[in-house]
All heavy atoms as TSV, in Angstrom:
chain	resi	resn	atom	element	x	y	z
A	1	MET	N	N	111.923	95.071	85.748
A	1	MET	CA	C	112.376	96.442	85.712
A	1	MET	C	C	112.723	96.864	87.143
A	1	MET	O	O	111.841	96.894	88.005
A	1	MET	CB	C	111.243	97.285	85.126
A	1	MET	CG	C	111.603	98.652	84.652
A	1	MET	SD	S	112.861	98.807	83.410
A	1	MET	CE	C	112.001	98.497	81.919
A	2	PRO	N	N	113.968	97.177	87.407
A	2	PRO	CA	C	114.377	97.546	88.772
A	2	PRO	C	C	113.692	98.813	89.264
A	2	PRO	O	O	113.464	99.741	88.510
A	2	PRO	CB	C	115.876	97.761	88.657
A	2	PRO	CG	C	116.275	97.309	87.317
A	2	PRO	CD	C	115.073	97.179	86.482
A	3	LEU	N	N	113.371	98.835	90.517
A	3	LEU	CA	C	112.825	100.003	91.221
A	3	LEU	C	C	111.433	100.431	90.778
A	3	LEU	O	O	110.985	101.510	91.138
A	3	LEU	CB	C	113.791	101.192	91.117
A	3	LEU	CG	C	115.159	100.971	91.756
A	3	LEU	CD1	C	116.036	102.185	91.525
A	3	LEU	CD2	C	115.049	100.681	93.233
A	4	VAL	N	N	110.716	99.616	90.015
A	4	VAL	CA	C	109.353	99.983	89.623
A	4	VAL	C	C	108.488	100.163	90.857
A	4	VAL	O	O	107.775	101.167	90.980
A	4	VAL	CB	C	108.724	98.936	88.676
A	4	VAL	CG1	C	107.238	99.181	88.492
A	4	VAL	CG2	C	109.424	98.962	87.341
A	5	ASN	N	N	108.551	99.230	91.777
A	5	ASN	CA	C	107.717	99.326	92.969
A	5	ASN	C	C	108.083	100.548	93.802
A	5	ASN	O	O	107.218	101.229	94.330
A	5	ASN	CB	C	107.814	98.060	93.808
A	5	ASN	CG	C	106.721	97.980	94.846
A	5	ASN	OD1	O	105.719	98.687	94.785
A	5	ASN	ND2	N	106.902	97.124	95.811
A	6	GLU	N	N	109.350	100.864	93.894
A	6	GLU	CA	C	109.781	101.982	94.720
A	6	GLU	C	C	109.466	103.331	94.087
A	6	GLU	O	O	109.151	104.293	94.781
A	6	GLU	CB	C	111.289	101.888	94.998
A	6	GLU	CG	C	111.659	100.778	95.948
A	6	GLU	CD	C	111.636	99.399	95.304
A	6	GLU	OE1	O	111.526	99.312	94.074
A	6	GLU	OE2	O	111.720	98.417	96.044
A	7	LEU	N	N	109.559	103.445	92.771
A	7	LEU	CA	C	109.433	104.744	92.112
A	7	LEU	C	C	108.136	104.969	91.358
A	7	LEU	O	O	107.758	106.101	91.135
A	7	LEU	CB	C	110.606	104.943	91.137
A	7	LEU	CG	C	111.988	104.958	91.773
A	7	LEU	CD1	C	113.059	105.046	90.702
A	7	LEU	CD2	C	112.115	106.097	92.761
A	8	VAL	N	N	107.470	103.922	90.940
A	8	VAL	CA	C	106.296	104.093	90.076
A	8	VAL	C	C	104.993	103.729	90.783
A	8	VAL	O	O	104.026	104.483	90.722
A	8	VAL	CB	C	106.446	103.263	88.774
A	8	VAL	CG1	C	105.219	103.384	87.898
A	8	VAL	CG2	C	107.693	103.698	88.004
A	9	ILE	N	N	104.966	102.612	91.456
A	9	ILE	CA	C	103.734	102.126	92.086
A	9	ILE	C	C	103.426	102.957	93.332
A	9	ILE	O	O	104.291	103.200	94.157
A	9	ILE	CB	C	103.852	100.635	92.455
A	9	ILE	CG1	C	104.223	99.807	91.226
A	9	ILE	CG2	C	102.567	100.124	93.097
A	9	ILE	CD1	C	103.241	99.899	90.071
A	10	GLY	N	N	102.174	103.373	93.456
A	10	GLY	CA	C	101.746	104.171	94.598
A	10	GLY	C	C	101.690	103.379	95.892
A	10	GLY	O	O	101.565	102.152	95.888
A	11	LEU	N	N	101.787	104.081	96.993
A	11	LEU	CA	C	101.819	103.471	98.317
A	11	LEU	C	C	100.685	102.474	98.577
A	11	LEU	O	O	100.933	101.399	99.117
A	11	LEU	CB	C	101.797	104.569	99.384
A	11	LEU	CG	C	102.742	104.350	100.533
A	11	LEU	CD1	C	104.163	104.635	100.098
A	11	LEU	CD2	C	102.363	105.213	101.686
A	12	PRO	N	N	99.446	102.789	98.203
A	12	PRO	CA	C	98.363	101.847	98.531
A	12	PRO	C	C	98.494	100.478	97.868
A	12	PRO	O	O	97.944	99.499	98.357
A	12	PRO	CB	C	97.106	102.549	98.021
A	12	PRO	CG	C	97.467	103.976	97.857
A	12	PRO	CD	C	98.936	104.011	97.579
A	13	ASP	N	N	99.235	100.397	96.742
A	13	ASP	CA	C	99.286	99.137	95.996
A	13	ASP	C	C	100.660	98.484	95.955
A	13	ASP	O	O	100.881	97.551	95.197
A	13	ASP	CB	C	98.802	99.369	94.561
A	13	ASP	CG	C	97.307	99.584	94.494
A	13	ASP	OD1	O	96.585	98.993	95.320
A	13	ASP	OD2	O	96.854	100.342	93.617
A	14	LYS	N	N	101.595	98.918	96.765
A	14	LYS	CA	C	102.942	98.340	96.727
A	14	LYS	C	C	102.939	96.842	97.072
A	14	LYS	O	O	103.570	96.051	96.389
A	14	LYS	CB	C	103.886	99.111	97.639
A	14	LYS	CG	C	104.223	100.481	97.072
A	14	LYS	CD	C	105.309	101.139	97.848
A	14	LYS	CE	C	105.618	102.507	97.315
A	14	LYS	NZ	N	106.209	102.535	95.988
A	15	ASP	N	N	102.216	96.458	98.097
A	15	ASP	CA	C	102.158	95.045	98.465
A	15	ASP	C	C	101.423	94.240	97.399
A	15	ASP	O	O	101.811	93.114	97.075
A	15	ASP	CB	C	101.482	94.854	99.821
A	15	ASP	CG	C	102.347	95.346	100.967
A	15	ASP	OD1	O	103.582	95.416	100.799
A	15	ASP	OD2	O	101.788	95.668	102.028
A	16	LYS	N	N	100.366	94.810	96.851
A	16	LYS	CA	C	99.606	94.136	95.796
A	16	LYS	C	C	100.497	93.923	94.570
A	16	LYS	O	O	100.469	92.871	93.943
A	16	LYS	CB	C	98.382	94.976	95.418
A	16	LYS	CG	C	97.489	94.352	94.399
A	16	LYS	CD	C	96.281	95.238	94.156
A	16	LYS	CE	C	95.381	94.665	93.083
A	16	LYS	NZ	N	94.235	95.557	92.810
A	17	PHE	N	N	101.312	94.929	94.232
A	17	PHE	CA	C	102.234	94.808	93.102
A	17	PHE	C	C	103.247	93.691	93.358
A	17	PHE	O	O	103.523	92.885	92.477
A	17	PHE	CB	C	102.957	96.134	92.858
A	17	PHE	CG	C	103.941	96.086	91.733
A	17	PHE	CD1	C	103.519	96.181	90.419
A	17	PHE	CD2	C	105.295	95.937	91.988
A	17	PHE	CE1	C	104.434	96.131	89.372
A	17	PHE	CE2	C	106.213	95.889	90.947
A	17	PHE	CZ	C	105.782	95.985	89.642
A	18	ASN	N	N	103.808	93.652	94.554
A	18	ASN	CA	C	104.786	92.611	94.895
A	18	ASN	C	C	104.189	91.219	94.826
A	18	ASN	O	O	104.883	90.258	94.509
A	18	ASN	CB	C	105.361	92.855	96.290
A	18	ASN	CG	C	106.422	93.919	96.283
A	18	ASN	OD1	O	107.045	94.188	95.277
A	18	ASN	ND2	N	106.624	94.540	97.424
A	19	ALA	N	N	102.916	91.086	95.158
A	19	ALA	CA	C	102.273	89.780	95.183
A	19	ALA	C	C	101.720	89.353	93.827
A	19	ALA	O	O	101.367	88.193	93.649
A	19	ALA	CB	C	101.145	89.784	96.215
A	20	SER	N	N	101.662	90.278	92.872
A	20	SER	CA	C	101.055	89.939	91.583
A	20	SER	C	C	102.076	89.311	90.634
A	20	SER	O	O	103.281	89.437	90.814
A	20	SER	CB	C	100.442	91.186	90.938
A	20	SER	OG	O	101.452	92.052	90.480
A	21	ARG	N	N	101.541	88.656	89.628
A	21	ARG	CA	C	102.382	88.049	88.600
A	21	ARG	C	C	102.640	89.073	87.497
A	21	ARG	O	O	101.796	89.937	87.249
A	21	ARG	CB	C	101.694	86.825	88.014
A	21	ARG	CG	C	101.451	85.734	89.052
A	21	ARG	CD	C	100.690	84.572	88.481
A	21	ARG	NE	N	99.440	85.063	87.889
A	21	ARG	CZ	C	98.749	84.440	86.943
A	21	ARG	NH1	N	99.168	83.293	86.481
A	21	ARG	NH2	N	97.640	84.950	86.457
A	22	PRO	N	N	103.754	89.003	86.800
A	22	PRO	CA	C	104.044	89.960	85.733
A	22	PRO	C	C	102.950	90.039	84.670
A	22	PRO	O	O	102.705	91.115	84.120
A	22	PRO	CB	C	105.354	89.446	85.136
A	22	PRO	CG	C	106.026	88.754	86.270
A	22	PRO	CD	C	104.894	88.125	87.055
A	23	ILE	N	N	102.281	88.932	84.422
A	23	ILE	CA	C	101.218	88.947	83.414
A	23	ILE	C	C	100.053	89.865	83.833
A	23	ILE	O	O	99.282	90.326	83.003
A	23	ILE	CB	C	100.722	87.518	83.113
A	23	ILE	CG1	C	99.945	87.493	81.811
A	23	ILE	CG2	C	99.920	86.964	84.272
A	23	ILE	CD1	C	99.692	86.106	81.273
A	24	ASP	N	N	99.954	90.157	85.116
A	24	ASP	CA	C	98.874	90.996	85.641
A	24	ASP	C	C	99.286	92.456	85.849
A	24	ASP	O	O	98.559	93.224	86.471
A	24	ASP	CB	C	98.369	90.422	86.969
A	24	ASP	CG	C	97.797	89.027	86.797
A	24	ASP	OD1	O	97.173	88.755	85.757
A	24	ASP	OD2	O	97.978	88.200	87.717
A	25	ASP	N	N	100.423	92.863	85.328
A	25	ASP	CA	C	100.914	94.227	85.543
A	25	ASP	C	C	100.003	95.302	84.960
A	25	ASP	O	O	100.050	96.456	85.389
A	25	ASP	CB	C	102.323	94.399	84.976
A	25	ASP	CG	C	103.388	93.788	85.855
A	25	ASP	OD1	O	103.053	93.326	86.967
A	25	ASP	OD2	O	104.556	93.770	85.421
A	26	GLY	N	N	99.166	94.955	84.017
A	26	GLY	CA	C	98.260	95.928	83.415
A	26	GLY	C	C	97.327	96.585	84.424
A	26	GLY	O	O	96.854	97.703	84.199
A	27	GLN	N	N	97.089	95.940	85.548
A	27	GLN	CA	C	96.211	96.527	86.570
A	27	GLN	C	C	96.828	97.760	87.219
A	27	GLN	O	O	96.142	98.532	87.885
A	27	GLN	CB	C	95.865	95.484	87.631
A	27	GLN	CG	C	97.049	95.013	88.449
A	27	GLN	CD	C	96.700	93.909	89.412
A	27	GLN	OE1	O	95.664	93.969	90.081
A	27	GLN	NE2	N	97.542	92.887	89.483
A	28	PHE	N	N	98.103	97.985	86.996
A	28	PHE	CA	C	98.796	99.137	87.566
A	28	PHE	C	C	99.045	100.228	86.523
A	28	PHE	O	O	99.868	101.116	86.726
A	28	PHE	CB	C	100.110	98.693	88.198
A	28	PHE	CG	C	99.922	97.616	89.219
A	28	PHE	CD1	C	100.230	96.305	88.948
A	28	PHE	CD2	C	99.387	97.925	90.465
A	28	PHE	CE1	C	100.031	95.311	89.876
A	28	PHE	CE2	C	99.185	96.940	91.416
A	28	PHE	CZ	C	99.502	95.625	91.124
A	29	LEU	N	N	98.320	100.174	85.436
A	29	LEU	CA	C	98.499	101.119	84.332
A	29	LEU	C	C	98.389	102.570	84.773
A	29	LEU	O	O	99.151	103.422	84.326
A	29	LEU	CB	C	97.487	100.828	83.226
A	29	LEU	CG	C	97.559	101.743	82.009
A	29	LEU	CD1	C	98.897	101.571	81.305
A	29	LEU	CD2	C	96.416	101.465	81.062
A	30	HIS	N	N	97.466	102.878	85.677
A	30	HIS	CA	C	97.282	104.274	86.097
A	30	HIS	C	C	98.533	104.830	86.769
A	30	HIS	O	O	98.810	106.023	86.684
A	30	HIS	CB	C	96.052	104.420	86.991
A	30	HIS	CG	C	96.100	103.617	88.255
A	30	HIS	ND1	N	95.881	102.261	88.275
A	30	HIS	CD2	C	96.351	103.985	89.525
A	30	HIS	CE1	C	95.995	101.827	89.525
A	30	HIS	NE2	N	96.279	102.844	90.305
A	31	TYR	N	N	99.317	103.990	87.421
A	31	TYR	CA	C	100.567	104.465	88.027
A	31	TYR	C	C	101.628	104.722	86.966
A	31	TYR	O	O	102.451	105.623	87.110
A	31	TYR	CB	C	101.113	103.454	89.036
A	31	TYR	CG	C	100.296	103.335	90.283
A	31	TYR	CD1	C	99.669	102.155	90.618
A	31	TYR	CD2	C	100.152	104.416	91.145
A	31	TYR	CE1	C	98.921	102.034	91.774
A	31	TYR	CE2	C	99.399	104.314	92.304
A	31	TYR	CZ	C	98.786	103.122	92.611
A	31	TYR	OH	O	98.044	103.015	93.760
A	32	VAL	N	N	101.613	103.927	85.919
A	32	VAL	CA	C	102.604	104.076	84.864
A	32	VAL	C	C	102.297	105.295	83.999
A	32	VAL	O	O	103.190	106.061	83.666
A	32	VAL	CB	C	102.673	102.793	84.004
A	32	VAL	CG1	C	103.604	102.967	82.824
A	32	VAL	CG2	C	103.118	101.614	84.852
A	33	THR	N	N	101.039	105.496	83.664
A	33	THR	CA	C	100.688	106.616	82.780
A	33	THR	C	C	100.683	107.954	83.506
A	33	THR	O	O	100.813	109.001	82.868
A	33	THR	CB	C	99.316	106.400	82.121
A	33	THR	OG1	O	98.326	106.211	83.128
A	33	THR	CG2	C	99.345	105.212	81.179
A	34	ASN	N	N	100.529	107.953	84.808
A	34	ASN	CA	C	100.511	109.186	85.595
A	34	ASN	C	C	101.360	109.012	86.853
A	34	ASN	O	O	100.847	109.011	87.965
A	34	ASN	CB	C	99.070	109.534	85.995
A	34	ASN	CG	C	98.197	109.740	84.794
A	34	ASN	OD1	O	98.407	110.662	84.031
A	34	ASN	ND2	N	97.231	108.856	84.608
A	35	PRO	N	N	102.686	108.884	86.684
A	35	PRO	CA	C	103.546	108.612	87.843
A	35	PRO	C	C	103.542	109.760	88.846
A	35	PRO	O	O	103.472	110.931	88.483
A	35	PRO	CB	C	104.928	108.415	87.234
A	35	PRO	CG	C	104.876	109.026	85.897
A	35	PRO	CD	C	103.451	108.992	85.453
A	36	PHE	N	N	103.610	109.406	90.115
A	36	PHE	CA	C	103.549	110.377	91.204
A	36	PHE	C	C	104.907	111.008	91.518
A	36	PHE	O	O	104.978	112.132	91.999
A	36	PHE	CB	C	102.989	109.706	92.461
A	36	PHE	CG	C	102.856	110.637	93.617
A	36	PHE	CD1	C	101.923	111.655	93.604
A	36	PHE	CD2	C	103.684	110.515	94.713
A	36	PHE	CE1	C	101.808	112.532	94.669
A	36	PHE	CE2	C	103.576	111.386	95.783
A	36	PHE	CZ	C	102.639	112.392	95.763
A	37	LEU	N	N	105.991	110.309	91.229
A	37	LEU	CA	C	107.320	110.813	91.584
A	37	LEU	C	C	107.610	112.205	91.008
A	37	LEU	O	O	108.081	113.073	91.738
A	37	LEU	CB	C	108.403	109.824	91.175
A	37	LEU	CG	C	109.827	110.230	91.551
A	37	LEU	CD1	C	109.974	110.360	93.070
A	37	LEU	CD2	C	110.822	109.237	90.990
A	38	PRO	N	N	107.327	112.484	89.736
A	38	PRO	CA	C	107.583	113.842	89.239
A	38	PRO	C	C	106.775	114.915	89.977
A	38	PRO	O	O	107.267	116.014	90.210
A	38	PRO	CB	C	107.177	113.779	87.762
A	38	PRO	CG	C	107.254	112.347	87.406
A	38	PRO	CD	C	106.904	111.598	88.655
A	39	VAL	N	N	105.557	114.576	90.371
A	39	VAL	CA	C	104.729	115.524	91.125
A	39	VAL	C	C	105.357	115.789	92.491
A	39	VAL	O	O	105.457	116.939	92.937
A	39	VAL	CB	C	103.286	114.992	91.280
A	39	VAL	CG1	C	102.453	115.911	92.145
A	39	VAL	CG2	C	102.647	114.792	89.917
A	40	LEU	N	N	105.800	114.735	93.146
A	40	LEU	CA	C	106.445	114.871	94.448
A	40	LEU	C	C	107.722	115.701	94.348
A	40	LEU	O	O	107.956	116.604	95.154
A	40	LEU	CB	C	106.756	113.490	95.030
A	40	LEU	CG	C	107.474	113.458	96.375
A	40	LEU	CD1	C	106.599	114.085	97.449
A	40	LEU	CD2	C	107.834	112.035	96.735
A	41	LEU	N	N	108.543	115.417	93.352
A	41	LEU	CA	C	109.778	116.172	93.170
A	41	LEU	C	C	109.499	117.636	92.873
A	41	LEU	O	O	110.194	118.527	93.365
A	41	LEU	CB	C	110.624	115.556	92.056
A	41	LEU	CG	C	111.227	114.192	92.357
A	41	LEU	CD1	C	111.929	113.640	91.128
A	41	LEU	CD2	C	112.168	114.255	93.543
A	42	ASN	N	N	108.474	117.916	92.077
A	42	ASN	CA	C	108.103	119.295	91.776
A	42	ASN	C	C	107.634	120.015	93.021
A	42	ASN	O	O	107.940	121.187	93.232
A	42	ASN	CB	C	107.032	119.328	90.685
A	42	ASN	CG	C	106.686	120.727	90.274
A	42	ASN	OD1	O	105.761	121.325	90.823
A	42	ASN	ND2	N	107.430	121.258	89.318
A	43	THR	N	N	106.914	119.319	93.874
A	43	THR	CA	C	106.456	119.912	95.131
A	43	THR	C	C	107.641	120.273	96.016
A	43	THR	O	O	107.662	121.338	96.643
A	43	THR	CB	C	105.530	118.932	95.876
A	43	THR	OG1	O	104.414	118.629	95.037
A	43	THR	CG2	C	105.036	119.517	97.179
A	44	GLU	N	N	108.637	119.408	96.046
A	44	GLU	CA	C	109.801	119.629	96.900
A	44	GLU	C	C	110.799	120.630	96.320
A	44	GLU	O	O	111.403	121.405	97.045
A	44	GLU	CB	C	110.521	118.303	97.165
A	44	GLU	CG	C	109.742	117.346	98.026
A	44	GLU	CD	C	109.514	117.864	99.434
A	44	GLU	OE1	O	110.443	118.438	100.024
A	44	GLU	OE2	O	108.400	117.684	99.938
A	45	PHE	N	N	110.983	120.593	94.992
A	45	PHE	CA	C	112.055	121.375	94.378
A	45	PHE	C	C	111.583	122.423	93.387
A	45	PHE	O	O	112.403	123.058	92.718
A	45	PHE	CB	C	113.050	120.435	93.687
A	45	PHE	CG	C	113.654	119.445	94.629
A	45	PHE	CD1	C	113.332	118.100	94.550
A	45	PHE	CD2	C	114.544	119.844	95.614
A	45	PHE	CE1	C	113.883	117.183	95.421
A	45	PHE	CE2	C	115.105	118.934	96.492
A	45	PHE	CZ	C	114.773	117.597	96.400
A	46	GLY	N	N	110.281	122.595	93.240
A	46	GLY	CA	C	109.753	123.609	92.335
A	46	GLY	C	C	110.081	123.312	90.882
A	46	GLY	O	O	110.074	122.170	90.450
A	47	ASN	N	N	110.387	124.346	90.136
A	47	ASN	CA	C	110.614	124.204	88.698
A	47	ASN	C	C	111.872	123.424	88.344
A	47	ASN	O	O	112.131	123.163	87.172
A	47	ASN	CB	C	110.652	125.580	88.045
A	47	ASN	CG	C	109.288	126.232	88.035
A	47	ASN	OD1	O	108.271	125.545	88.087
A	47	ASN	ND2	N	109.249	127.546	87.989
A	48	ALA	N	N	112.676	123.069	89.321
A	48	ALA	CA	C	113.853	122.237	89.051
A	48	ALA	C	C	113.431	120.823	88.643
A	48	ALA	O	O	114.205	120.108	88.027
A	48	ALA	CB	C	114.745	122.171	90.281
A	49	ALA	N	N	112.214	120.435	88.970
A	49	ALA	CA	C	111.678	119.126	88.600
A	49	ALA	C	C	110.379	119.350	87.841
A	49	ALA	O	O	109.326	119.563	88.433
A	49	ALA	CB	C	111.435	118.273	89.833
A	50	VAL	N	N	110.457	119.333	86.531
A	50	VAL	CA	C	109.305	119.603	85.679
A	50	VAL	C	C	108.429	118.358	85.585
A	50	VAL	O	O	108.922	117.244	85.402
A	50	VAL	CB	C	109.770	120.031	84.274
A	50	VAL	CG1	C	108.594	120.264	83.356
A	50	VAL	CG2	C	110.631	121.279	84.373
A	51	ILE	N	N	107.124	118.552	85.711
A	51	ILE	CA	C	106.170	117.448	85.590
A	51	ILE	C	C	105.898	117.216	84.102
A	51	ILE	O	O	105.430	118.117	83.412
A	51	ILE	CB	C	104.854	117.768	86.324
A	51	ILE	CG1	C	105.128	118.021	87.801
A	51	ILE	CG2	C	103.855	116.639	86.134
A	51	ILE	CD1	C	103.926	118.529	88.566
A	52	PRO	N	N	106.207	116.025	83.579
A	52	PRO	CA	C	105.965	115.753	82.160
A	52	PRO	C	C	104.475	115.620	81.870
A	52	PRO	O	O	103.672	115.363	82.757
A	52	PRO	CB	C	106.690	114.431	81.912
A	52	PRO	CG	C	106.801	113.802	83.251
A	52	PRO	CD	C	106.808	114.903	84.269
A	53	ALA	N	N	104.125	115.809	80.610
A	53	ALA	CA	C	102.731	115.683	80.190
A	53	ALA	C	C	102.253	114.243	80.393
A	53	ALA	O	O	103.016	113.299	80.284
A	53	ALA	CB	C	102.591	116.078	78.730
A	54	SER	N	N	100.987	114.113	80.720
A	54	SER	CA	C	100.371	112.796	80.892
A	54	SER	C	C	99.355	112.593	79.785
A	54	SER	O	O	98.811	113.554	79.278
A	54	SER	CB	C	99.669	112.708	82.248
A	54	SER	OG	O	100.615	112.732	83.280
A	55	PRO	N	N	99.074	111.389	79.415
A	55	PRO	CA	C	99.588	110.120	79.925
A	55	PRO	C	C	100.985	109.835	79.384
A	55	PRO	O	O	101.337	110.252	78.295
A	55	PRO	CB	C	98.587	109.096	79.416
A	55	PRO	CG	C	98.078	109.666	78.145
A	55	PRO	CD	C	98.079	111.164	78.362
A	56	ARG	N	N	101.763	109.114	80.154
A	56	ARG	CA	C	103.138	108.764	79.791
A	56	ARG	C	C	103.142	107.460	78.997
A	56	ARG	O	O	103.481	106.398	79.482
A	56	ARG	CB	C	103.988	108.615	81.048
A	56	ARG	CG	C	104.196	109.872	81.851
A	56	ARG	CD	C	105.071	110.891	81.116
A	56	ARG	NE	N	106.319	110.363	80.596
A	56	ARG	CZ	C	107.458	110.337	81.284
A	56	ARG	NH1	N	107.522	110.820	82.492
A	56	ARG	NH2	N	108.540	109.819	80.733
A	57	ASN	N	N	102.768	107.554	77.736
A	57	ASN	CA	C	102.728	106.359	76.889
A	57	ASN	C	C	104.115	105.789	76.636
A	57	ASN	O	O	104.257	104.600	76.350
A	57	ASN	CB	C	102.008	106.663	75.581
A	57	ASN	CG	C	100.534	106.924	75.829
A	57	ASN	OD1	O	99.929	106.277	76.676
A	57	ASN	ND2	N	99.964	107.867	75.119
A	58	ASP	N	N	105.158	106.621	76.768
A	58	ASP	CA	C	106.508	106.096	76.633
A	58	ASP	C	C	106.818	105.110	77.754
A	58	ASP	O	O	107.486	104.099	77.552
A	58	ASP	CB	C	107.530	107.222	76.594
A	58	ASP	CG	C	107.472	108.118	77.829
A	58	ASP	OD1	O	106.379	108.319	78.397
A	58	ASP	OD2	O	108.537	108.659	78.212
A	59	LEU	N	N	106.302	105.390	78.956
A	59	LEU	CA	C	106.501	104.470	80.077
A	59	LEU	C	C	105.678	103.205	79.905
A	59	LEU	O	O	106.084	102.135	80.350
A	59	LEU	CB	C	106.167	105.151	81.399
A	59	LEU	CG	C	107.073	106.315	81.801
A	59	LEU	CD1	C	106.609	106.920	83.117
A	59	LEU	CD2	C	108.519	105.885	81.880
A	60	VAL	N	N	104.518	103.328	79.281
A	60	VAL	CA	C	103.693	102.140	79.013
A	60	VAL	C	C	104.494	101.177	78.135
A	60	VAL	O	O	104.565	99.984	78.418
A	60	VAL	CB	C	102.361	102.515	78.335
A	60	VAL	CG1	C	101.624	101.277	77.877
A	60	VAL	CG2	C	101.502	103.332	79.278
A	61	ALA	N	N	105.125	101.717	77.106
A	61	ALA	CA	C	105.917	100.866	76.223
A	61	ALA	C	C	107.064	100.199	76.966
A	61	ALA	O	O	107.351	99.015	76.768
A	61	ALA	CB	C	106.452	101.690	75.053
A	62	ALA	N	N	107.718	100.939	77.857
A	62	ALA	CA	C	108.866	100.385	78.579
A	62	ALA	C	C	108.467	99.400	79.671
A	62	ALA	O	O	109.081	98.346	79.814
A	62	ALA	CB	C	109.671	101.523	79.197
A	63	PHE	N	N	107.431	99.728	80.456
A	63	PHE	CA	C	107.095	98.919	81.618
A	63	PHE	C	C	106.088	97.812	81.352
A	63	PHE	O	O	106.136	96.765	81.992
A	63	PHE	CB	C	106.549	99.794	82.751
A	63	PHE	CG	C	107.581	100.666	83.384
A	63	PHE	CD1	C	107.411	102.032	83.445
A	63	PHE	CD2	C	108.727	100.119	83.936
A	63	PHE	CE1	C	108.362	102.840	84.040
A	63	PHE	CE2	C	109.683	100.917	84.528
A	63	PHE	CZ	C	109.502	102.282	84.580
A	64	LEU	N	N	105.142	98.024	80.452
A	64	LEU	CA	C	104.043	97.064	80.330
A	64	LEU	C	C	104.088	96.218	79.067
A	64	LEU	O	O	103.407	95.207	79.002
A	64	LEU	CB	C	102.698	97.800	80.416
A	64	LEU	CG	C	102.445	98.498	81.744
A	64	LEU	CD1	C	101.107	99.224	81.714
A	64	LEU	CD2	C	102.472	97.519	82.888
A	65	THR	N	N	104.851	96.630	78.076
A	65	THR	CA	C	104.877	95.829	76.857
A	65	THR	C	C	106.239	95.205	76.600
A	65	THR	O	O	106.398	94.419	75.680
A	65	THR	CB	C	104.463	96.661	75.628
A	65	THR	OG1	O	105.410	97.718	75.437
A	65	THR	CG2	C	103.078	97.227	75.783
A	66	GLY	N	N	107.233	95.577	77.397
A	66	GLY	CA	C	108.563	95.003	77.252
A	66	GLY	C	C	109.236	95.575	76.063
A	66	GLY	O	O	110.156	95.282	75.510
């Protein structure tokens, strides 16, 4: 999935994500179910960037189960 590391994975685990195997992606579930990017965009742009409800199970289906 393009840009997962840049947009979904948090700063502390970016290198760990790059070094891990796809079979181990489940360890990053907390980033997928509660992505930080919408929070950051809301902080910068206010109500123009709405924070979706968590957990983001739709992202779990897309990123972790294929």
